[in-house]
N, C-alpha and C positions, 0 to 999 in steps of 0.2 A: 409797267407791266413786268411780270416775272417770267423770264425765259424758261425757268425750270418747270413751270406748270404745264400740264399735258395740253398740247394743241397750241399753246401760245407761241412757242418757238417757230412752229411751222407757219402760223399765220403771219408773224412778223417777217419771217424769211421770204415768204411768197410776195408780200407787199413790197419789201425792199428790193427784191430781185427783179420785179416787174416794173419798177419805177424807171423813168427816163434817166440817162446818165447825169444830167445837170439838174435833176429834180430837187426842189427844196426838201422833199422827204428824205432823200439820201443825205443831204447836208445835215439835216436834223439828226438822222441816225448816227452819223459819224461823231457829231458833237456829244450826243448823249452816251454813245458807246465809249468815247474817250474818257468822259467823266467817270463812268462805271469802272473801267479798267484801271484807272488811277486810284480809285477809292477802295474801301474794304467793306462796304455795306452789303453787297450782294453775296449769296453763297457761290462757291466755286463752280457748281454746275451751271448756274446762270451766266457767269463770266466766261466759261468755256464756250457756251452757245453763242454769246455775243462775239467773242474773238474768232470763232470758226466762220460765222457769217461775214464778218469784216474781212477775214482772210480770203473767202470766196470772191468777195467783191473787189478786193485789191490784193492779189496774190504776191505782189512785189513789195508790199509794205512790211519792211523788216521789223520795226518795233512791235507791230501786231503779231507777227510770226513768233518773235521772241516771247511775248506775253503768253501766247498760246502754249508754247513749249513749257514755260514755267508753271502755268496753271495745271497742265496735265501731270507734271511731276508732283506738285503740291497735292494733287488729288490721288496720287499713288497709281496713276495710269501711265506707267513708265514706257510700255511698248508704243502707245500712241505718241507720247513725248518724243521717243526715238524716231518715229515716222516723220514728225514735223521738223525735228532737228536735222534729219537727213535732207529734207527739202531745203532748209536753210543752207546747209553745206553746198547743195547744188546751185543755189541762186545767189550766194553771197557775192556782192559786186566788187569787193576789193580785199586786200590782204588782211586788214584789221577785222573785217566781218567774217572772213573765212576762218580766222583763228577763233573768234567768238563762237562760230557755228560748231567747230570741232569740239570746243570745250563743252558746249551744251549737249552735244551728241554723246560725248564720253560720260558726262554726268548721268545721262539717262541709261546708257548701256550698263554701266557699273552698278547703278542703283538697283537694277532688276535682280541682280544675283545670278544671272544666267547669260550675261553678255560678254564674257571674258575674251573669247577669241576675236570677236568683232572689235572689241575695245583695243586689243593689241594692234590691229590693223589701223584703226583710226588714230591711235596715239603715234604710230610711226609717221603717218601723214602729217599730224600736228607738229612733230619734231622738225620735219622738213620745212613747214611753214614758219616755224620759229627761227630756224637758221636763216631763212630768207629775210625775216623781219630784222634780225640783228645786222645782217650784211647791208641791206638796202636802206634801213632806217627811214621808213616812209612817214609822212604825216598821218596822224590818226585822229579820229573823232574822240572827244573827251570820254564818252562811255566806254569806248574800246580801250582807252588808256587805263581807266580805273579798273574795269573788269579783267583787263589783261594780266594783272598780278596773279590771278587765281589759276592761270592756264597750265602751270607746271605742277599742280597739286596731285595729279593722278599717277605719275610714274611709280611712287612707292607701293601702290596697290598692285602693280603689275610685275615688278621685279625688284630685287634687292641689289641695287647698283648705285651706291652713294656718289661715286666719282662722276658718273654720267649725270645723275640728278643735279648735283650742285654746280657743275659746269653750266648746265642749261639754265638753272635758276639765276646764277650770277649774271649771265649775259642778258637774260630777259628783264630781270628786275633792275639792272643797271640802266638799260635803255629806257624803261618806263619811268624810272626816277627822273631822268633828264626831261622827259616829256611833261611830267607833273610840274616840274619847276618852270618849264616854259609857259605852261598854262596859267599858273597861279603866282609866279614870281618867287624869288627865294631870298631870304634874309639869313645871314650867317648867325648861328646861335651864339649866345655868350659863352666864354670859356668856362670849363668846369670850375666850380667853386672850391673844390678841394675838401668840402665838408658834406656830410649827409644830413640834411635837415628836412628836405621835402622830396618825397618820392611819389610818382604818379603811376597808375595802372590804366592802360587803354584797352578797351575790349567791347565787343558786341555780345559778350557771354556772361554778363553779370545778371544771371537769371537761372531758371531751371534748365540747366545745361551742364554737360560734363565739366567744363571749366568752372562754371559758377559753383557747383557742388564742392569742388576741390579748393579753389582759391579763397573761399570765405574763411577757412580756418587760419590761413596766414594773415589775412587782413584783421581778424579779431586779435591775433597774438602779437602784432607789431608793438614795439615799445611805445608807450604813451607820449614820449617826447618827440617821436618822429611824426611829422605831419604827412598824412597819407591822403592822396587825391585819387578818386576813381572817375574816369571819363567813360561814360556809358553810351555806346552807339546804338543801343536798342532798348526801347522802353517797353516793359511788360507789367511792372507793378506786382509781380508774383512774390511769393514768400521769400524766395532766395534773394531776389533783388532788394527787397526791403531789409533783409538781414544784412546784406552787404552795405547798403546805404547807411545803416545804423552803426556799422563797424569802422567807418573811415572818417577822417576829419572833414572832407568835403566830397560830396557825391555830385558830379557834374552830369546833368542829363543833356546829352549832345545829339540825340537821335534826329532832331529837326534842324540841326546846324549844318552848314555847308563845310566842305573840307578846309578852306582857308580860315573860316571862323573858328573851327576846332583847334587848328594849329595856333591861332592868335590867342585863344583862351589859355592854352597850355603855356605859351610864352609868358603871358601876363601872370600866371601863377608862380613863375620863378622856380621851377623844379630843378633839383640837382640831378635827378635820374628819372627816366620814363621807361616803364616796363610794358612791352607789347605782349599781350596774352594770346593773341589769335593768329599771328603771322598770316599766311596766305589764305586762311579761312575767312578773313575780312578784308576785302579789297579797299574799302573806305579807310580802314585803319592803316593799310599800307600807304595810301596816298597821303594821309596825315603825317606819317612817319617820314615819308620822302622829303617833306618840307623841314625836317630836323628842328622841331619846336623845343627840344630840350638839349642841353649840352652833351649828355650821355644817354644813349638809348640802347636797350637790350631786349631780346626776345626770350621768353620762358613759358613753359607749360603746355600751351594749347596745340602746338604743331611744330614741325621741324623748321629750321631757319629759312628765311625767305630769299636770301641772297641780296637783299637790299643794301646798297653801300652805306646808307645813312644809319644802319644798325651797327653799333660798335661791338656788342657782345652777345653771345648765345650761352645761356645758363643751362648746364646739365650736371648730373652727378658723375662720379668717376667711372661707373660701369655703363652709363647710358650711351657713350660713344667709345669706340676703340681708341687706343693711343695715337694711331696714325690719322685720326679724323681731321686734325687741323689743316692737313694738306688739301682737303676738299672744301673747306669753308672759307668764306670771305670775312666773316665776323670772327673776333677772338672767341675761343671757347673758354668759358669760365667754369671750372669744375668745382662744384659745391663739395664741402668736406664730408657730408653725410648723405642723406637721402635727397632725391630729386623733388619729392613732395611729402607732406605729412598731413594727415587728417585725424580728427577725433572719432571718426566713424561715420556711419550713414543711418538715416532714418529707415526703419524696417517695419513694414506693415504686417498684415495677417495673410497667410497663404490663401490663394484662391483656387489652387489646383491640387489634386491628389493623384497618386499613381493609379489608383483603381479607376479613376475617371478617364484615364488615358489608356486603359486596357493593359497596364504593366503589372506583372506579378510583384508582390511585396519583396521577394528574395532576388529580384533581378538586379543587375549592375546597370546603372543609368548614367550615360554620358550626356553632356549638354554643351551646345555652342550657341551663343546669343550674340550676334554681330550684324553690322550693316551689310547690305548686299555688296558693296564695293570691296569688302574684305574677303569675299568668297573666291579664293584662288583654286583652280581645279586640282593642282598638285597637292595642296593642303587638304582639300576635300577627300582626295583618294587616300591620303594618310589616315584621316579620321575613320574612313570606312574600313581600312585594313585593320585598325584596332578592333572595330566592332566584329569583324569576321573571326578574330582569334580569341575573343572572350565569350565563353558560353553564357547563355541566358542574359544577353546584353541588349540594351536599347539606346537609341540616340535621339535626344530631344533637340530640335533645330528651331531657332527663333531668328527671323530675319528682320532686324530693325530697319525701317525705311526701305523695305524690299517689296517686290512684287511676289506675293505668295505663290501664285501659279508658276512663275519662272523659277523660284527657289525650289519648289517641289520637283520640277522637271530636272533641274541641275543635279540634285542629290539622287533622285531616282535613277537617272541615266548613269551616274557614276556607280551607284550600288549594283546595278545590273552588270556593268563592266567588271566590277571587282568580285562578283559572285556573292554579294550580300543580299539577303532577303529584304526587299523594301518594306515588309511588314515590321521590321525592327526600327523603322524610322517614324518619328512623331513630329509633326510640324505644328508649332504653337503660335497662336495669335499674340499680338502685343498685349501687355498687361495694362490695367487701367491707370497705373501710376508707377513711378520709380520705386516707391516704398513696397508695393506689392510685387514688383519684379524681383526685388532683393529677397523678399520672403519666399518667393517661389523657387529661388535658387536651391532651396533645401530638397527639391525633388531629385537633385543630381548627386551622384557619388563622386564624379570627376568632371571637371570642366575642361574642354579642349579649346585651346587658344587658336587664333588664326595666324597665318604666315603668308607673305612677307610683311603684312601689316598687323601687328599685335593688337590686342585689346589694351586699354590703359585704365580708364575709370571702371570698365567692366571687370578687369582683373582685380583692381583694388576692392571692389564690392564683393567679389568671390572670396578673396582672402579674408576679408572682414567677417564673412559668414562661415569661415572655417572649412572651406571646401578645397581639396587638392586641385591644382592646375597643371596641365601639360602644355608646355610652350616650346617653340623653336626659336633660338636666338640667331639673329643675323648680324649684318654689318651696319645697316642704316639705323638711324634714330628710331624709326617706326617699328623696327623688328627687335627692339631690346627692352621695351617697357616691362613686360611680364617677368623677364629675367631679372631686371633691376628690383622689382617689387618682391619677388620670391626671395632673392638674396637678402634684402633688407629685413624680411620676416624670418630669416634664418633657415630657409628651406632650400635644399639642393635637389630634392626629389622632384622630378617632372621637368627639369631643364635639359633641353636637347640642343645639339649644335648642327644637326642635320635631320633629314626626314626619317631615316632609319631609326635614329635614337628617339625621335618623337613617337614613332609607332611602338618601340620597345617600352618606353615609359608609360604610354597609354595602356598597353597590355598588362604591364606589371602592376600598375595601380588598380586596374580593373580586377585582376585575379587575386591580388593579395589584400584581403580585407584588413588584416592587422596593420599593414603598411599604411593603408588609407586612414585608418583610425589614428595611427601615430602622427601622421602629418596633420590631420585635423586638430588633434590635441595641441600640437606645437603651434599651430596657427592661432588657436584661441589664447594660448599663453603669451604669444607675441604681442597681444594687445597691451600687456603690462610692461614689456621690455623693449620692443622695437622702436627705432626712430621713425618708422613709417607711421606710427600712431601718436607722435609727440609733436604737435604743431608749435608748442612754445619753444622747444629746443630748435626746431627747424627755423623759426622766425629769427632767433639769435644768429644762427649760421648764415641765413640770407642777409641779414643786416650787416654782418661782418664782411661778407662778399661785396655787398653794395658799397660799403665804405671804401674798400680797396678800389672798386671800379671808378669812383669819382675823385679819388685822391691824386 
């Protein structure tokens, strides 16, 4: 029976709730519910109804509570997810579960786009729990070990403090690496071969994903004599995954394999170098890397370094980290001679929105910010609205990827009122039907306003490809320097700020000076023919030279 059908949920709930405690009916419900929650056949609404009923019957069942939190987040009901995540925090029976609960609560709060202050408080509590973890070194259940790698992911969204961030990551990841090896055993990797013959890439993002859209160009451009292996932790079969599979020597589909099996497969392939593309965004990848299946392992592209001791190198460009950064990192920082990434461009569809449809005059100055809810820092939001206040006839398009639209509207409307900006100047856009149409709709904007302290990365590259000026604030941490790096590679200095006041100044200047905007847009279009940012063949040769140094 389908829980989502009108009246069915209530009927099943009444029947189950009135059954005696040891009734066969209850046992049958739990068996069927467990099968449903582990599968993917039912729609989310039905799974949520099943999980809620199970939670009512067994409020201390932690796996069911976690499933319910995740289902609400997948459904985009972040406030309800936060509610149940708080229940998990209150009921967590041990340190490992308390840390897991705080992680889930933070994920829900930040995704809403309007949970910043509460997220600061929860993260402070999480930091205290992590300090206790490192000091007491308790036994942990395997799921808490694996998922534990992700718990230090959120600090870069809250503040630009790389020293604090990497101290915490080194401690937590080092502890968890030891636990992974206790669970699965550990075999020393063979010594480096001294030659670059086989390189592997490990990721859950070989698909329609920011990492997938970017890395495909390097994989296509690798030298044909280099054997390239891709170890995919998520199977989708989409066009990007197919494109990547056709570009490499061997595409290993690993989504159904267990962690030790993946590590063994990598060992058997005899790699000289293994590149981690996901870092802390894939806990499964972290666990595989902790077993050191390749003699040299490095992190690049998808996220900042994890602090995992088994990672030897962290690949960046010269501008992407300040000169003093090595003091913060456990891995060696390998600085590429040119760009951090290069692509041949992006697929662009047909625009699906027009200014007139949004009630915006044709002569208006239009700003755009399209980012995830987690990147919506109040101070940066205030800076964006201060720009709007100073530019006549201006409007601000706001798109919240993976955000709760109601919460995002509340976040910006409240800030606008505090800054004396008319909320009628704000337009909140729904998600586009595809990445290609998103890129086409960027043409609505005259200027794109980046986020801080966590910049855009793929979103900035897409904007530059479309020839639209970007205003960004450069910080100290990896996450706050991507747009600065990309603008510099494209030969653009206009729009790069080092503090909030400069950010506002650049936003106002680009908004008021049409000739300057047009000049920047022209130079961006010209950069397609000259910049290393758009030359994956050159980038592949630079990467291969760096790889050869790393394994020698």
